[in-house]
N, CA, C and O atoms as a GROMACS GRO file, in nm:
protein
  328
    1MET      N    1   6.432  16.046  12.521
    1MET     CA    2   6.418  16.101  12.647
    1MET      C    3   6.310  16.210  12.645
    1MET      O    4   6.309  16.288  12.550
    2THR      N    5   6.217  16.220  12.744
    2THR     CA    6   6.129  16.311  12.730
    2THR      C    7   6.177  16.443  12.797
    2THR      O    8   6.282  16.452  12.861
    3LEU      N    9   6.090  16.543  12.774
    3LEU     CA   10   6.131  16.689  12.829
    3LEU      C   11   6.156  16.674  12.980
    3LEU      O   12   6.250  16.733  13.034
    4ALA      N   13   6.070  16.592  13.049
    4ALA     CA   14   6.068  16.556  13.194
    4ALA      C   15   6.214  16.520  13.212
    4ALA      O   16   6.293  16.581  13.284
    5ASP      N   17   6.242  16.408  13.136
    5ASP     CA   18   6.364  16.343  13.168
    5ASP      C   19   6.491  16.447  13.170
    5ASP      O   20   6.579  16.448  13.256
    6VAL      N   21   6.480  16.526  13.070
    6VAL     CA   22   6.585  16.630  13.035
    6VAL      C   23   6.593  16.714  13.151
    6VAL      O   24   6.702  16.731  13.206
    7ALA      N   25   6.480  16.770  13.196
    7ALA     CA   26   6.461  16.852  13.304
    7ALA      C   27   6.554  16.800  13.444
    7ALA      O   28   6.642  16.858  13.508
    8ARG      N   29   6.498  16.677  13.456
    8ARG     CA   30   6.546  16.608  13.593
    8ARG      C   31   6.669  16.596  13.586
    8ARG      O   32   6.734  16.618  13.689
    9LEU      N   33   6.741  16.553  13.457
    9LEU     CA   34   6.899  16.527  13.447
    9LEU      C   35   6.962  16.656  13.464
    9LEU      O   36   7.059  16.672  13.537
   10ALA      N   37   6.904  16.753  13.392
   10ALA     CA   38   6.994  16.879  13.395
   10ALA      C   39   6.982  16.947  13.550
   10ALA      O   40   7.078  17.012  13.593
   11HIS      N   41   6.885  16.932  13.617
   11HIS     CA   42   6.875  16.982  13.757
   11HIS      C   43   6.956  16.886  13.841
   11HIS      O   44   7.022  16.931  13.935
   12GLY      N   45   6.953  16.773  13.816
   12GLY     CA   46   7.016  16.653  13.910
   12GLY      C   47   7.166  16.689  13.899
   12GLY      O   48   7.231  16.696  14.003
   13VAL      N   49   7.220  16.712  13.788
   13VAL     CA   50   7.373  16.739  13.764
   13VAL      C   51   7.421  16.849  13.865
   13VAL      O   52   7.534  16.849  13.913
   14ASP      N   53   7.328  16.940  13.891
   14ASP     CA   54   7.365  17.056  13.996
   14ASP      C   55   7.336  17.032  14.144
   14ASP      O   56   7.365  17.105  14.239
   15GLY      N   57   7.270  16.913  14.143
   15GLY     CA   58   7.232  16.857  14.277
   15GLY      C   59   7.107  16.921  14.324
   15GLY      O   60   7.089  16.935  14.445
   16ARG      N   61   7.019  16.961  14.236
   16ARG     CA   62   6.912  17.036  14.250
   16ARG      C   63   6.792  16.920  14.217
   16ARG      O   64   6.814  16.827  14.139
   17SER      N   65   6.679  16.935  14.279
   17SER     CA   66   6.575  16.851  14.246
   17SER      C   67   6.462  16.937  14.160
   17SER      O   68   6.461  17.060  14.156
   18VAL      N   69   6.378  16.862  14.099
   18VAL     CA   70   6.281  16.939  14.020
   18VAL      C   71   6.155  16.845  14.014
   18VAL      O   72   6.157  16.724  13.993
   19THR      N   73   6.045  16.924  14.037
   19THR     CA   74   5.908  16.856  14.030
   19THR      C   75   5.840  16.871  13.888
   19THR      O   76   5.794  16.981  13.856
   20VAL      N   77   5.834  16.779  13.814
   20VAL     CA   78   5.759  16.800  13.682
   20VAL      C   79   5.621  16.765  13.690
   20VAL      O   80   5.586  16.652  13.724
   21LEU      N   81   5.535  16.863  13.657
   21LEU     CA   82   5.389  16.830  13.666
   21LEU      C   83   5.340  16.824  13.517
   21LEU      O   84   5.364  16.914  13.437
   22PRO      N   85   5.264  16.703  13.484
   22PRO     CA   86   5.202  16.675  13.359
   22PRO      C   87   5.103  16.774  13.328
   22PRO      O   88   5.021  16.799  13.417
   23VAL      N   89   5.095  16.838  13.214
   23VAL     CA   90   4.986  16.942  13.182
   23VAL      C   91   4.921  16.867  13.062
   23VAL      O   92   4.991  16.825  12.970
   24PRO      N   93   4.777  16.851  13.063
   24PRO     CA   94   4.704  16.809  12.954
   24PRO      C   95   4.727  16.899  12.827
   24PRO      O   96   4.732  17.021  12.837
   25MET      N   97   4.743  16.828  12.700
   25MET     CA   98   4.765  16.901  12.570
   25MET      C   99   4.670  17.014  12.561
   25MET      O  100   4.713  17.126  12.533
   26ALA      N  101   4.537  16.994  12.583
   26ALA     CA  102   4.422  17.102  12.563
   26ALA      C  103   4.469  17.223  12.660
   26ALA      O  104   4.470  17.336  12.611
   27LEU      N  105   4.503  17.209  12.774
   27LEU     CA  106   4.539  17.322  12.859
   27LEU      C  107   4.677  17.378  12.819
   27LEU      O  108   4.701  17.497  12.839
   28ALA      N  109   4.765  17.298  12.765
   28ALA     CA  110   4.892  17.362  12.720
   28ALA      C  111   4.866  17.447  12.601
   28ALA      O  112   4.926  17.554  12.591
   29GLY      N  113   4.777  17.406  12.505
   29GLY     CA  114   4.736  17.474  12.395
   29GLY      C  115   4.682  17.607  12.424
   29GLY      O  116   4.723  17.709  12.369
   30VAL      N  117   4.588  17.604  12.514
   30VAL     CA  118   4.530  17.732  12.564
   30VAL      C  119   4.626  17.826  12.620
   30VAL      O  120   4.637  17.943  12.583
   31GLY      N  121   4.694  17.770  12.711
   31GLY     CA  122   4.812  17.843  12.795
   31GLY      C  123   4.916  17.912  12.684
   31GLY      O  124   4.944  18.032  12.682
   32LEU      N  125   4.963  17.822  12.604
   32LEU     CA  126   5.068  17.888  12.506
   32LEU      C  127   5.020  17.965  12.419
   32LEU      O  128   5.092  18.051  12.367
   33SER      N  129   4.873  17.949  12.381
   33SER     CA  130   4.832  18.040  12.283
   33SER      C  131   4.800  18.187  12.341
   33SER      O  132   4.796  18.285  12.267
   34VAL      N  133   4.778  18.194  12.472
   34VAL     CA  134   4.764  18.317  12.540
   34VAL      C  135   4.891  18.377  12.576
   34VAL      O  136   4.908  18.498  12.561
   35ALA      N  137   4.990  18.295  12.625
   35ALA     CA  138   5.109  18.347  12.669
   35ALA      C  139   5.190  18.403  12.544
   35ALA      O  140   5.260  18.504  12.548
   36GLY      N  141   5.170  18.322  12.433
   36GLY     CA  142   5.251  18.373  12.306
   36GLY      C  143   5.230  18.507  12.274
   36GLY      O  144   5.318  18.573  12.218
   37LYS      N  145   5.103  18.560  12.309
   37LYS     CA  146   5.068  18.711  12.286
   37LYS      C  147   5.144  18.801  12.382
   37LYS      O  148   5.134  18.922  12.363
   38ILE      N  149   5.213  18.762  12.476
   38ILE     CA  150   5.289  18.848  12.576
   38ILE      C  151   5.414  18.864  12.513
   38ILE      O  152   5.479  18.766  12.480
   39PRO      N  153   5.460  19.004  12.488
   39PRO     CA  154   5.591  19.042  12.414
   39PRO      C  155   5.695  18.985  12.492
   39PRO      O  156   5.699  18.999  12.615
   40GLY      N  157   5.789  18.915  12.421
   40GLY     CA  158   5.912  18.857  12.483
   40GLY      C  159   5.899  18.709  12.544
   40GLY      O  160   5.995  18.647  12.588
   41PHE      N  161   5.770  18.663  12.540
   41PHE     CA  162   5.755  18.526  12.594
   41PHE      C  163   5.806  18.431  12.518
   41PHE      O  164   5.761  18.433  12.403
   42PRO      N  165   5.888  18.341  12.541
   42PRO     CA  166   5.984  18.255  12.452
   42PRO      C  167   5.892  18.143  12.382
   42PRO      O  168   5.939  18.079  12.289
   43MET      N  169   5.752  18.119  12.430
   43MET     CA  170   5.684  18.015  12.364
   43MET      C  171   5.550  18.052  12.310
   43MET      O  172   5.511  18.162  12.349
   44GLY      N  173   5.477  17.994  12.236
   44GLY     CA  174   5.354  18.028  12.166
   44GLY      C  175   5.278  17.920  12.110
   44GLY      O  176   5.289  17.805  12.154
   45ALA      N  177   5.203  17.948  12.018
   45ALA     CA  178   5.105  17.868  11.954
   45ALA      C  179   5.183  17.762  11.868
   45ALA      O  180   5.147  17.645  11.854
   46ASP      N  181   5.308  17.824  11.808
   46ASP     CA  182   5.389  17.722  11.727
   46ASP      C  183   5.445  17.622  11.821
   46ASP      O  184   5.436  17.504  11.790
   47GLN      N  185   5.503  17.657  11.936
   47GLN     CA  186   5.557  17.571  12.034
   47GLN      C  187   5.440  17.444  12.057
   47GLN      O  188   5.466  17.323  12.053
   48TYR      N  189   5.317  17.498  12.080
   48TYR     CA  190   5.204  17.393  12.088
   48TYR      C  191   5.197  17.306  11.981
   48TYR      O  192   5.188  17.185  12.003
   49ARG      N  193   5.200  17.352  11.860
   49ARG     CA  194   5.178  17.269  11.739
   49ARG      C  195   5.316  17.166  11.725
   49ARG      O  196   5.307  17.054  11.676
   50SER      N  197   5.419  17.214  11.768
   50SER     CA  198   5.536  17.116  11.762
   50SER      C  199   5.533  17.019  11.871
   50SER      O  200   5.599  16.917  11.850
   51LEU      N  201   5.473  17.027  11.983
   51LEU     CA  202   5.461  16.934  12.082
   51LEU      C  203   5.366  16.821  12.054
   51LEU      O  204   5.358  16.715  12.117
   52GLN      N  205   5.291  16.862  11.942
   52GLN     CA  206   5.194  16.746  11.916
   52GLN      C  207   5.248  16.644  11.821
   52GLN      O  208   5.173  16.557  11.778
   53PHE      N  209   5.386  16.649  11.781
   53PHE     CA  210   5.440  16.545  11.698
   53PHE      C  211   5.565  16.496  11.747
   53PHE      O  212   5.649  16.577  11.787
   54ASP      N  213   5.589  16.372  11.749
   54ASP     CA  214   5.703  16.303  11.787
   54ASP      C  215   5.820  16.344  11.723
   54ASP      O  216   5.807  16.360  11.602
   55ASN      N  217   5.934  16.365  11.772
   55ASN     CA  218   6.054  16.418  11.696
   55ASN      C  219   6.153  16.330  11.735
   55ASN      O  220   6.257  16.376  11.782
   56THR      N  221   6.138  16.206  11.724
   56THR     CA  222   6.223  16.082  11.733
   56THR      C  223   6.222  15.997  11.627
   56THR      O  224   6.126  16.002  11.550
   57THR      N  225   6.327  15.906  11.604
   57THR     CA  226   6.328  15.814  11.500
   57THR      C  227   6.400  15.673  11.556
   57THR      O  228   6.494  15.664  11.635
   58ALA      N  229   6.334  15.580  11.498
   58ALA     CA  230   6.366  15.445  11.537
   58ALA      C  231   6.510  15.397  11.439
   58ALA      O  232   6.572  15.293  11.457
   59ASP      N  233   6.535  15.482  11.356
   59ASP     CA  234   6.637  15.453  11.250
   59ASP      C  235   6.742  15.569  11.279
   59ASP      O  236   6.719  15.675  11.220
   60ASN      N  237   6.856  15.565  11.362
   60ASN     CA  238   6.949  15.664  11.381
   60ASN      C  239   7.059  15.636  11.294
   60ASN      O  240   7.155  15.574  11.338
   61ASP      N  241   7.054  15.679  11.162
   61ASP     CA  242   7.158  15.670  11.071
   61ASP      C  243   7.274  15.753  11.076
   61ASP      O  244   7.309  15.837  10.994
   62ILE      N  245   7.339  15.714  11.201
   62ILE     CA  246   7.468  15.827  11.244
   62ILE      C  247   7.560  15.826  11.128
   62ILE      O  248   7.621  15.931  11.108
   63SER      N  249   7.580  15.723  11.044
   63SER     CA  250   7.692  15.706  10.929
   63SER      C  251   7.647  15.820  10.817
   63SER      O  252   7.732  15.861  10.738
   64ALA      N  253   7.513  15.870  10.813
   64ALA     CA  254   7.467  15.987  10.735
   64ALA      C  255   7.567  16.108  10.763
   64ALA      O  256   7.605  16.186  10.676
   65PHE      N  257   7.598  16.112  10.873
   65PHE     CA  258   7.661  16.236  10.924
   65PHE      C  259   7.816  16.211  10.938
   65PHE      O  260   7.882  16.280  11.015
   66GLY      N  261   7.867  16.119  10.868
   66GLY     CA  262   7.997  16.086  10.860
   66GLY      C  263   8.052  16.051  11.004
   66GLY      O  264   8.172  16.070  11.022
   67ARG      N  265   7.978  16.003  11.103
   67ARG     CA  266   8.025  15.961  11.238
   67ARG      C  267   8.007  15.830  11.270
   67ARG      O  268   7.941  15.759  11.195
   68LYS      N  269   8.067  15.779  11.390
   68LYS     CA  270   8.050  15.667  11.440
   68LYS      C  271   7.977  15.666  11.582
   68LYS      O  272   7.982  15.764  11.656
   69GLU      N  273   7.915  15.559  11.610
   69GLU     CA  274   7.831  15.569  11.742
   69GLU      C  275   7.931  15.596  11.855
   69GLU      O  276   7.898  15.677  11.942
   70SER      N  277   8.043  15.539  11.860
   70SER     CA  278   8.154  15.559  11.948
   70SER      C  279   8.202  15.703  11.970
   70SER      O  280   8.266  15.729  12.072
   71GLU      N  281   8.173  15.805  11.875
   71GLU     CA  282   8.201  15.933  11.876
   71GLU      C  283   8.110  16.031  11.942
   71GLU      O  284   8.135  16.150  11.964
   72LEU      N  285   7.989  15.958  11.975
   72LEU     CA  286   7.874  16.059  12.020
   72LEU      C  287   7.892  16.059  12.170
   72LEU      O  288   7.935  15.961  12.231
   73THR      N  289   7.855  16.179  12.230
   73THR     CA  290   7.837  16.194  12.373
   73THR      C  291   7.685  16.202  12.412
   73THR      O  292   7.603  16.269  12.348
   74THR      N  293   7.657  16.132  12.516
   74THR     CA  294   7.539  16.133  12.567
   74THR      C  295   7.516  16.270  12.653
   74THR      O  296   7.606  16.339  12.700
   75LEU      N  297   7.381  16.293  12.662
   75LEU     CA  298   7.352  16.411  12.736
   75LEU      C  299   7.395  16.420  12.874
   75LEU      O  300   7.436  16.524  12.927
   76ALA      N  301   7.383  16.300  12.934
   76ALA     CA  302   7.421  16.293  13.084
   76ALA      C  303   7.587  16.300  13.090
   76ALA      O  304   7.634  16.347  13.194
   77SER      N  305   7.661  16.264  13.007
   77SER     CA  306   7.790  16.281  13.024
   77SER      C  307   7.838  16.426  12.979
   77SER      O  308   7.932  16.484  13.034
   78TYR      N  309   7.767  16.477  12.880
   78TYR     CA  310   7.789  16.626  12.843
   78TYR      C  311   7.767  16.712  12.968
   78TYR      O  312   7.853  16.791  13.008
   79LEU      N  313   7.653  16.693  13.027
   79LEU     CA  314   7.621  16.778  13.156
   79LEU      C  315   7.717  16.762  13.266
   79LEU      O  316   7.761  16.855  13.333
   80SER      N  317   7.750  16.628  13.281
   80SER     CA  318   7.837  16.612  13.408
   80SER      C  319   7.980  16.635  13.376
   80SER      O  320   8.064  16.617  13.465
   81ASP      N  321   8.015  16.673  13.257
   81ASP     CA  322   8.155  16.696  13.204
   81ASP      C  323   8.240  16.564  13.241
   81ASP      O  324   8.344  16.573  13.306
   82GLU      N  325   8.196  16.456  13.202
   82GLU     CA  326   8.290  16.356  13.247
   82GLU      C  327   8.384  16.321  13.127
   82GLU      O  328   8.473  16.237  13.141
   0.00000   0.00000   0.00000
């Protein structure tokens, strides 16, 4: 899932809509570098660096955690309290 997918899902559970606007990485880098200097701002240059890397895997070795796939909860079911 992309961050946009997560935002849409989270807002949709509450019956709200959300508009997600794509931001070019170069602009995000400038914005996060500047905003990161604001005291209390939750994101900054480190967030920008982390956005440049995929954080997914093609090999979900669930058994390494001592769990079975059937024991997992999807984000959609967690948010909707199914």
